[in-house]
ZAMI-23426 format. One record per residue: residue in three letters; residue number from 1; x, y, z of N, C-alpha, C in turn. Coordinates in Angstrom, 2 decimals, m for minus. Layout:
ZAMI-23426
r,k,n.u,n.v,n.w,ca.u,ca.v,ca.w,c.u,c.v,c.w
ALA,NUM,X,Y,Z,X,Y,Z,X,Y,Z
...
This chain:
ZAMI-23426
r,k,n.u,n.v,n.w,ca.u,ca.v,ca.w,c.u,c.v,c.w
UNK,1,2.58,m108.89,m75.51,3.97,m108.72,m75.89,4.32,m107.24,m75.87
UNK,2,5.40,m106.83,m75.16,5.76,m105.42,m75.07,6.08,m104.84,m76.44
UNK,3,5.72,m103.58,m76.63,6.02,m102.90,m77.87,7.41,m102.30,m77.78
UNK,4,8.08,m102.19,m78.91,9.40,m101.56,m78.94,9.25,m100.07,m78.67
UNK,5,10.30,m99.47,m78.15,10.28,m98.03,m77.89,10.19,m97.28,m79.21
UNK,6,9.46,m96.16,m79.23,9.34,m95.38,m80.47,10.62,m94.64,m80.78
UNK,7,10.74,m94.20,m82.01,11.87,m93.38,m82.41,11.58,m91.96,m81.96
UNK,8,12.41,m91.38,m81.10,12.09,m90.08,m80.54,12.12,m88.95,m81.55
UNK,9,12.95,m89.03,m82.59,13.11,m87.92,m83.50,11.78,m87.54,m84.17
UNK,10,10.97,m88.52,m84.51,9.72,m88.23,m85.22,8.67,m87.59,m84.33
UNK,11,8.91,m87.54,m83.00,7.95,m86.95,m82.09,8.43,m85.62,m81.52
UNK,12,9.53,m85.09,m82.04,10.10,m83.90,m81.42,9.51,m82.59,m81.90
UNK,13,8.47,m82.60,m82.68,7.87,m81.35,m83.11,6.38,m81.40,m82.89
UNK,14,5.81,m80.21,m82.78,4.37,m80.14,m82.64,3.89,m80.09,m81.20
UNK,15,2.58,m79.97,m81.07,1.94,m79.87,m79.77,0.80,m80.87,m79.72
UNK,16,0.74,m81.59,m78.64,m0.35,m82.54,m78.41,m1.28,m81.91,m77.39
UNK,17,m2.56,m81.81,m77.73,m3.51,m81.16,m76.83,m4.32,m82.20,m76.07
UNK,18,m4.73,m81.82,m74.88,m5.43,m82.72,m73.96,m6.53,m81.94,m73.25
UNK,19,m7.70,m82.57,m73.13,m8.79,m82.00,m72.33,m9.22,m83.04,m71.30
UNK,20,m9.29,m82.61,m70.04,m9.86,m83.50,m69.03,m11.38,m83.47,m69.18
UNK,21,m12.01,m84.60,m68.92,m13.47,m84.71,m69.02,m14.17,m83.74,m68.07
UNK,22,m15.45,m83.47,m68.36,m16.27,m82.65,m67.48,m16.52,m83.36,m66.15
UNK,23,m17.06,m82.63,m65.21,m17.24,m83.12,m63.86,m18.28,m84.24,m63.77
UNK,24,m17.98,m85.20,m62.92,m18.90,m86.29,m62.59,m19.41,m86.08,m61.16
UNK,25,m20.37,m86.90,m60.75,m20.85,m86.83,m59.37,m19.73,m87.01,m58.36
UNK,26,m18.91,m88.06,m58.49,m17.79,m88.21,m57.55,m16.82,m87.03,m57.57
UNK,27,m16.53,m86.47,m58.75,m15.65,m85.30,m58.81,m16.22,m84.16,m57.97
UNK,28,m17.50,m83.90,m58.13,m18.13,m82.79,m57.41,m18.18,m83.04,m55.91
UNK,29,m18.18,m84.32,m55.52,m18.21,m84.67,m54.10,m16.83,m84.80,m53.49
UNK,30,m15.77,m84.59,m54.29,m14.41,m84.70,m53.78,m13.98,m86.13,m53.54
UNK,31,m14.53,m87.06,m54.33,m14.23,m88.47,m54.15,m13.39,m89.00,m55.31
UNK,32,m12.59,m89.99,m55.02,m11.73,m90.62,m56.02,m12.59,m91.43,m56.98
UNK,33,m12.24,m91.38,m58.27,m13.03,m92.07,m59.30,m12.09,m92.61,m60.36
UNK,34,m11.75,m93.90,m60.25,m10.79,m94.51,m61.16,m11.43,m94.98,m62.46
UNK,35,m10.58,m95.53,m63.31,m11.04,m96.03,m64.60,m11.85,m97.29,m64.52
UNK,36,m11.89,m97.92,m63.36,m12.74,m99.09,m63.16,m14.09,m98.70,m62.58
UNK,37,m14.38,m97.41,m62.56,m15.68,m96.88,m62.13,m16.19,m96.02,m63.28
UNK,38,m17.15,m96.55,m64.03,m17.59,m95.89,m65.27,m18.85,m95.08,m65.00
UNK,39,m18.68,m93.82,m64.66,m19.81,m92.96,m64.31,m20.03,m91.92,m65.40
UNK,40,m21.25,m91.43,m65.55,m21.52,m90.40,m66.55,m21.16,m89.01,m66.03
UNK,41,m21.21,m88.04,m66.91,m21.04,m86.65,m66.49,m22.24,m86.21,m65.65
UNK,42,m21.99,m85.35,m64.70,m23.06,m84.67,m63.99,m23.59,m83.56,m64.91
UNK,43,m24.73,m82.97,m64.55,m25.26,m81.87,m65.35,m24.24,m80.75,m65.49
UNK,44,m23.54,m80.45,m64.39,m22.50,m79.40,m64.45,m21.38,m79.81,m65.40
UNK,45,m21.06,m81.10,m65.43,m20.03,m81.59,m66.33,m20.43,m81.48,m67.79
UNK,46,m21.71,m81.68,m68.08,m22.18,m81.53,m69.46,m22.07,m80.07,m69.90
UNK,47,m22.38,m79.16,m68.98,m22.23,m77.73,m69.30,m20.76,m77.39,m69.52
UNK,48,m19.89,m77.95,m68.70,m18.45,m77.73,m68.87,m17.97,m78.24,m70.22
UNK,49,m18.49,m79.40,m70.64,m18.08,m79.98,m71.91,m18.46,m79.08,m73.07
UNK,50,m19.63,m78.48,m73.00,m20.06,m77.56,m74.05,m19.18,m76.32,m74.06
UNK,51,m18.82,m75.84,m72.86,m17.97,m74.65,m72.77,m16.57,m74.91,m73.31
UNK,52,m15.99,m76.06,m72.96,m14.62,m76.34,m73.45,m14.64,m76.63,m74.95
UNK,53,m15.77,m77.13,m75.46,m15.87,m77.36,m76.90,m15.70,m76.06,m77.67
UNK,54,m16.25,m74.97,m77.13,m16.10,m73.66,m77.78,m14.64,m73.22,m77.76
UNK,55,m13.94,m73.50,m76.67,m12.52,m73.15,m76.57,m11.72,m73.96,m77.59
UNK,56,m11.99,m75.25,m77.66,m11.26,m76.13,m78.60,m11.53,m75.70,m80.04
UNK,57,m12.76,m75.28,m80.34,m13.11,m74.88,m81.70,m12.32,m73.66,m82.16
UNK,58,m11.83,m72.86,m81.21,m11.09,m71.64,m81.56,m9.58,m71.86,m81.65
UNK,59,m9.11,m73.08,m81.40,m7.67,m73.34,m81.41,m7.09,m73.22,m82.81
UNK,60,m5.87,m72.73,m82.86,m5.11,m72.68,m84.11,m3.74,m73.28,m83.86
UNK,61,m3.30,m74.20,m84.70,m4.06,m74.81,m85.79,m5.20,m75.65,m85.24
UNK,62,m6.22,m75.87,m86.06,m7.40,m76.57,m85.57,m7.15,m78.04,m85.30
UNK,63,m7.98,m78.59,m84.43,m7.94,m80.02,m84.13,m8.43,m80.80,m85.34
UNK,64,m7.73,m81.88,m85.67,m8.13,m82.70,m86.81,m8.58,m84.09,m86.43
UNK,65,m8.43,m84.45,m85.14,m8.79,m85.78,m84.67,m9.04,m85.72,m83.17
UNK,66,m10.12,m86.36,m82.72,m10.42,m86.46,m81.29,m10.18,m87.90,m80.87
UNK,67,m9.43,m88.07,m79.79,m9.11,m89.40,m79.27,m9.61,m89.45,m77.84
UNK,68,m10.48,m90.41,m77.54,m11.06,m90.51,m76.20,m10.88,m91.91,m75.64
UNK,69,m10.86,m92.00,m74.32,m10.90,m93.32,m73.71,m12.31,m93.89,m73.88
UNK,70,m12.51,m95.11,m73.42,m13.83,m95.72,m73.57,m14.75,m95.46,m72.38
UNK,71,m14.31,m94.64,m71.42,m15.16,m94.33,m70.26,m16.26,m93.35,m70.66
UNK,72,m17.42,m93.50,m70.03,m18.56,m92.64,m70.37,m18.24,m91.16,m70.22
UNK,73,m17.55,m90.80,m69.15,m17.28,m89.39,m68.89,m16.40,m88.77,m69.97
UNK,74,m15.46,m89.53,m70.50,m14.63,m88.98,m71.57,m15.35,m89.03,m72.91
UNK,75,m16.12,m90.09,m73.15,m16.86,m90.17,m74.42,m17.92,m89.07,m74.50
UNK,76,m18.58,m88.76,m73.39,m19.58,m87.69,m73.40,m18.92,m86.33,m73.64
UNK,77,m17.77,m86.11,m73.03,m17.04,m84.86,m73.24,m16.57,m84.77,m74.69
UNK,78,m16.03,m85.86,m75.20,m15.56,m85.89,m76.59,m16.72,m85.65,m77.56
UNK,79,m17.89,m86.20,m77.25,m19.05,m86.01,m78.13,m19.47,m84.55,m78.19
UNK,80,m19.39,m83.84,m77.06,m19.73,m82.42,m77.06,m18.74,m81.63,m77.91
UNK,81,m17.47,m82.01,m77.82,m16.45,m81.33,m78.63,m16.65,m81.66,m80.10
UNK,82,m16.92,m82.93,m80.41,m17.12,m83.33,m81.81,m18.33,m82.63,m82.42
UNK,83,m19.36,m82.41,m81.62,m20.55,m81.72,m82.12,m20.22,m80.29,m82.53
UNK,84,m19.27,m79.69,m81.84,m18.86,m78.31,m82.16,m17.88,m78.28,m83.34
UNK,85,m17.07,m79.34,m83.46,m16.08,m79.43,m84.54,m16.65,m80.30,m85.66
UNK,86,m17.52,m79.78,m86.42,m18.22,m80.54,m87.45,m17.25,m81.25,m88.38
UNK,87,m17.44,m82.57,m88.51,m16.66,m83.34,m89.45,m15.34,m83.88,m88.93
UNK,88,m14.96,m83.54,m87.69,m13.71,m84.05,m87.12,m13.98,m85.44,m86.55
UNK,89,m13.22,m86.46,m87.00,m13.49,m87.82,m86.53,m13.07,m88.04,m85.07
UNK,90,m13.73,m89.01,m84.45,m13.41,m89.41,m83.07,m13.05,m90.88,m83.07
UNK,91,m11.96,m91.22,m82.39,m11.60,m92.63,m82.22,m11.51,m92.92,m80.72
UNK,92,m11.77,m94.18,m80.37,m11.70,m94.61,m78.98,m10.42,m95.39,m78.76
UNK,93,m9.66,m94.97,m77.75,m8.42,m95.66,m77.36,m8.57,m96.04,m75.89
UNK,94,m8.97,m97.29,m75.60,m9.23,m97.70,m74.22,m8.05,m97.51,m73.27
UNK,95,m6.83,m97.54,m73.79,m5.67,m97.41,m72.90,m5.46,m96.00,m72.38
UNK,96,m6.24,m95.04,m72.85,m6.21,m93.70,m72.26,m7.18,m93.58,m71.08
UNK,97,m7.77,m94.67,m70.62,m8.67,m94.62,m69.47,m7.88,m94.33,m68.20
UNK,98,m8.56,m93.76,m67.23,m7.95,m93.46,m65.94,m7.44,m94.73,m65.27
UNK,99,m6.50,m94.59,m64.37,m5.95,m95.71,m63.61,m7.05,m96.41,m62.81
UNK,100,m7.02,m97.72,m62.79,m7.97,m98.50,m62.00,m7.59,m98.39,m60.53
UNK,101,m8.52,m97.94,m59.71,m8.22,m97.62,m58.31,m8.81,m98.59,m57.30
UNK,102,m9.50,m99.62,m57.75,m9.96,m100.66,m56.85,m10.65,m100.12,m55.61
UNK,103,m10.13,m100.50,m54.44,m10.75,m100.14,m53.16,m10.65,m98.65,m52.84
UNK,104,m9.85,m97.90,m53.59,m9.76,m96.46,m53.35,m10.88,m95.68,m54.02
UNK,105,m11.64,m96.31,m54.90,m12.75,m95.62,m55.54,m13.75,m95.14,m54.50
UNK,106,m14.26,m93.93,m54.72,m15.27,m93.28,m53.89,m14.79,m92.99,m52.47
UNK,107,m13.48,m92.96,m52.29,m12.90,m92.50,m51.03,m12.46,m91.05,m51.22
UNK,108,m12.39,m90.27,m50.16,m12.03,m88.85,m50.31,m10.66,m88.66,m50.96
UNK,109,m10.58,m87.69,m51.86,m9.33,m87.41,m52.54,m8.24,m87.05,m51.54
UNK,110,m8.58,m86.25,m50.54,m7.58,m85.84,m49.54,m7.00,m87.04,m48.80
UNK,111,m7.82,m88.06,m48.57,m7.36,m89.25,m47.86,m6.42,m90.09,m48.73
UNK,112,m6.73,m90.21,m50.00,m5.98,m91.11,m50.88,m4.79,m90.45,m51.57
UNK,113,m4.72,m89.12,m51.60,m3.64,m88.45,m52.32,m2.25,m88.83,m51.82
UNK,114,m2.01,m88.93,m50.51,m0.67,m89.36,m50.08,m0.29,m90.74,m50.59
UNK,115,m1.25,m91.64,m50.70,m0.98,m92.98,m51.21,m0.60,m92.93,m52.68
UNK,116,m1.33,m92.09,m53.44,m1.00,m91.94,m54.86,0.36,m91.28,m55.03
UNK,117,0.65,m90.27,m54.23,1.94,m89.59,m54.32,3.09,m90.56,m54.03
UNK,118,2.83,m91.53,m53.14,3.85,m92.52,m52.80,3.89,m93.67,m53.81
UNK,119,3.02,m93.58,m54.82,2.93,m94.59,m55.89,2.59,m95.97,m55.36
UNK,120,1.75,m95.98,m54.32,1.27,m97.25,m53.78,0.25,m97.85,m54.74
UNK,121,0.04,m99.14,m54.66,m0.96,m99.80,m55.48,m2.23,m99.99,m54.67
UNK,122,m3.37,m99.53,m55.19,m4.61,m99.71,m54.44,m5.03,m101.17,m54.41
UNK,123,m5.61,m101.65,m53.31,m6.11,m103.03,m53.27,m7.12,m103.26,m54.40
UNK,124,m6.86,m104.27,m55.20,m7.75,m104.57,m56.32,m7.60,m103.62,m57.49
UNK,125,m6.59,m102.75,m57.45,m6.40,m101.77,m58.51,m5.14,m102.00,m59.30
UNK,126,m4.76,m100.98,m60.05,m3.66,m101.05,m61.00,m2.42,m100.38,m60.40
UNK,127,m1.26,m100.97,m60.60,m0.04,m100.34,m60.13,0.24,m99.09,m60.96
UNK,128,0.98,m98.16,m60.37,1.34,m96.96,m61.11,2.20,m97.32,m62.32
UNK,129,3.09,m98.28,m62.15,3.95,m98.69,m63.26,3.12,m99.23,m64.43
UNK,130,2.15,m100.08,m64.14,1.30,m100.64,m65.20,0.51,m99.54,m65.89
UNK,131,0.05,m98.56,m65.12,m0.71,m97.45,m65.67,0.16,m96.63,m66.62
UNK,132,1.39,m96.31,m66.20,2.30,m95.55,m67.05,2.59,m96.30,m68.34
UNK,133,2.84,m97.58,m68.25,3.11,m98.38,m69.45,1.92,m98.36,m70.39
UNK,134,0.73,m98.49,m69.83,m0.50,m98.51,m70.64,m0.67,m97.20,m71.41
UNK,135,m0.51,m96.07,m70.71,m0.68,m94.77,m71.37,0.43,m94.56,m72.40
UNK,136,1.64,m94.98,m72.08,2.75,m94.84,m73.04,2.48,m95.63,m74.31
UNK,137,1.93,m96.82,m74.18,1.60,m97.61,m75.36,0.52,m96.93,m76.20
UNK,138,m0.45,m96.31,m75.53,m1.50,m95.60,m76.26,m0.90,m94.42,m77.02
UNK,139,0.00,m93.70,m76.38,0.67,m92.59,m77.06,1.48,m93.07,m78.25
UNK,140,2.14,m94.21,m78.08,2.94,m94.75,m79.19,2.05,m95.11,m80.38
UNK,141,0.87,m95.68,m80.08,m0.05,m96.01,m81.19,m0.60,m94.75,m81.87
UNK,142,m0.65,m93.66,m81.13,m1.15,m92.40,m81.69,m0.08,m91.69,m82.53
UNK,143,1.17,m92.05,m82.33,2.29,m91.37,m82.99,2.10,m91.19,m84.50
UNK,144,1.67,m92.21,m85.26,1.55,m92.01,m86.71,0.48,m90.98,m87.10
UNK,145,m0.36,m90.56,m86.15,m1.44,m89.64,m86.48,m1.21,m88.24,m85.92
UNK,146,m0.01,m87.95,m85.45,0.26,m86.63,m84.88,0.05,m85.51,m85.88
UNK,147,0.27,m85.79,m87.16,0.07,m84.75,m88.18,m1.38,m84.32,m88.29
UNK,148,m2.30,m85.12,m87.75,m3.73,m84.78,m87.77,m4.12,m83.85,m86.63
UNK,149,m3.15,m83.43,m85.83,m3.37,m82.52,m84.71,m4.43,m83.08,m83.75
UNK,150,m4.12,m84.21,m83.11,m5.11,m84.85,m82.25,m5.34,m84.11,m80.93
UNK,151,m6.53,m84.29,m80.43,m6.93,m83.86,m79.09,m7.27,m85.11,m78.31
UNK,152,m6.59,m85.33,m77.18,m6.91,m86.46,m76.31,m7.89,m85.99,m75.25
UNK,153,m8.97,m86.72,m75.08,m9.93,m86.44,m74.01,m9.77,m87.56,m72.99
UNK,154,m9.30,m87.20,m71.81,m8.99,m88.21,m70.80,m9.24,m87.72,m69.39
UNK,155,m8.55,m88.35,m68.45,m8.72,m88.07,m67.03,m7.46,m87.46,m66.44
UNK,156,m7.57,m87.01,m65.20,m6.45,m86.32,m64.54,m5.19,m87.18,m64.48
UNK,157,m5.35,m88.45,m64.16,m4.18,m89.32,m64.06,m3.47,m89.49,m65.38
UNK,158,m4.22,m89.50,m66.47,m3.61,m89.61,m67.80,m2.77,m88.37,m68.10
UNK,159,m3.29,m87.19,m67.72,m2.52,m85.95,m67.90,m1.24,m85.98,m67.10
UNK,160,m1.30,m86.52,m65.89,m0.10,m86.63,m65.06,0.95,m87.53,m65.72
UNK,161,0.53,m88.66,m66.23,1.46,m89.59,m66.88,2.04,m88.96,m68.15
UNK,162,1.20,m88.31,m68.93,1.69,m87.67,m70.15,2.74,m86.62,m69.83
UNK,163,2.53,m85.85,m68.78,3.51,m84.85,m68.37,4.85,m85.51,m68.05
UNK,164,4.79,m86.62,m67.34,6.02,m87.33,m66.99,6.71,m87.88,m68.24
UNK,165,5.94,m88.43,m69.17,6.52,m89.05,m70.35,7.17,m88.05,m71.29
UNK,166,6.64,m86.83,m71.35,7.22,m85.84,m72.26,8.18,m84.91,m71.55
UNK,167,8.46,m85.16,m70.27,9.44,m84.37,m69.56,9.00,m82.99,m69.17
UNK,168,7.69,m82.76,m69.03,7.18,m81.48,m68.57,6.89,m81.56,m67.08
UNK,169,6.84,m80.41,m66.41,6.52,m80.43,m64.98,5.16,m81.07,m64.75
UNK,170,5.07,m81.84,m63.67,3.82,m82.50,m63.34,2.78,m81.45,m62.97
UNK,171,1.58,m81.50,m63.59,0.56,m80.51,m63.25,0.11,m80.67,m61.81
UNK,172,m0.03,m79.55,m61.11,m0.47,m79.61,m59.72,m1.91,m80.08,m59.63
UNK,173,m2.74,m79.57,m60.50,m4.14,m79.98,m60.53,m4.69,m79.68,m61.91
UNK,174,m5.35,m80.64,m62.50,m5.99,m80.45,m63.80,m7.49,m80.43,m63.54
UNK,175,m8.10,m79.29,m63.73,m9.52,m79.15,m63.46,m10.38,m79.87,m64.49
UNK,176,m11.61,m80.11,m64.14,m12.54,m80.71,m65.08,m12.72,m79.78,m66.28
UNK,177,m12.73,m80.37,m67.48,m12.88,m79.64,m68.74,m11.79,m78.58,m68.92
UNK,178,m10.60,m78.89,m68.45,m9.46,m77.98,m68.62,m8.61,m78.45,m69.80
UNK,179,m8.15,m77.49,m70.59,m7.31,m77.76,m71.75,m5.85,m77.65,m71.35
UNK,180,m5.05,m78.63,m71.76,m3.62,m78.60,m71.55,m2.92,m78.82,m72.88
UNK,181,m1.69,m78.34,m72.99,m0.88,m78.57,m74.17,0.43,m79.21,m73.77
UNK,182,0.82,m80.23,m74.49,2.10,m80.90,m74.28,2.97,m80.57,m75.47
UNK,183,3.99,m79.78,m75.23,4.86,m79.33,m76.31,5.93,m80.38,m76.56
UNK,184,5.69,m81.18,m77.56,6.58,m82.30,m77.84,7.96,m81.84,m78.25
UNK,185,8.08,m80.64,m78.77,9.40,m80.14,m79.18,10.30,m79.89,m77.97
UNK,186,9.70,m79.79,m76.77,10.49,m79.50,m75.58,10.93,m80.77,m74.86
UNK,187,10.63,m81.94,m75.42,11.04,m83.17,m74.77,12.56,m83.28,m74.74
UNK,188,13.07,m83.74,m73.62,14.52,m83.94,m73.53,14.92,m85.27,m74.15
UNK,189,14.22,m86.33,m73.80,14.57,m87.64,m74.37,13.42,m88.61,m74.16
UNK,190,12.50,m88.63,m75.07,11.36,m89.52,m74.94,11.80,m90.98,m74.92
UNK,191,12.85,m91.29,m75.64,13.31,m92.68,m75.69,13.70,m93.18,m74.31
UNK,192,14.26,m92.31,m73.48,14.63,m92.72,m72.13,13.41,m93.10,m71.32
UNK,193,12.35,m92.28,m71.40,11.13,m92.55,m70.65,10.45,m93.83,m71.11
UNK,194,10.50,m94.10,m72.42,9.77,m95.25,m72.95,10.66,m96.46,m73.19
UNK,195,11.96,m96.27,m73.05,12.87,m97.34,m73.41,12.73,m98.59,m72.57
UNK,196,12.16,m98.48,m71.36,12.04,m99.64,m70.49,10.76,m100.42,m70.73
UNK,197,9.94,m99.97,m71.67,8.65,m100.65,m71.90,8.83,m101.95,m72.67
């Protein structure tokens, strides 16, 4: 059953932080890796997770909650951050998982990017519309906890959808273990973006 659109006024202040997971084998090989492909971090990705954990630990105001998808790559990255932020709880939100890419998994990013830009649906995968709705619902469920200064640990596609939902420019590329901030106070009209859900 679809959820009602959130009240935009309660989300117009504050900053929501996001970290993309560390590198995986497919990432390092330049291959597409959707949320229906559950791979671990590569050794380089584990090192990246430790490095970004130090960056997150220095943020002001500090992070009070870590939210991760249920994919191994995000859970491993979140665990490295949680180890650095002693006592900060972690919750799993499966709807923050990367878009399911079906037959596009493990195909070259350069080959599949035009299809993604055109918002095509991969064979056996998830439509862009369904993916946007899923991430929006996850954000809506997180709304009551914004005062805890959450950090979302997710994938590149989730960052792209979040940018669209909060009315910020679409990121050209979100690197592995890169920190982004979504300034909720700069939203023009969140209700418009979510009103069709």
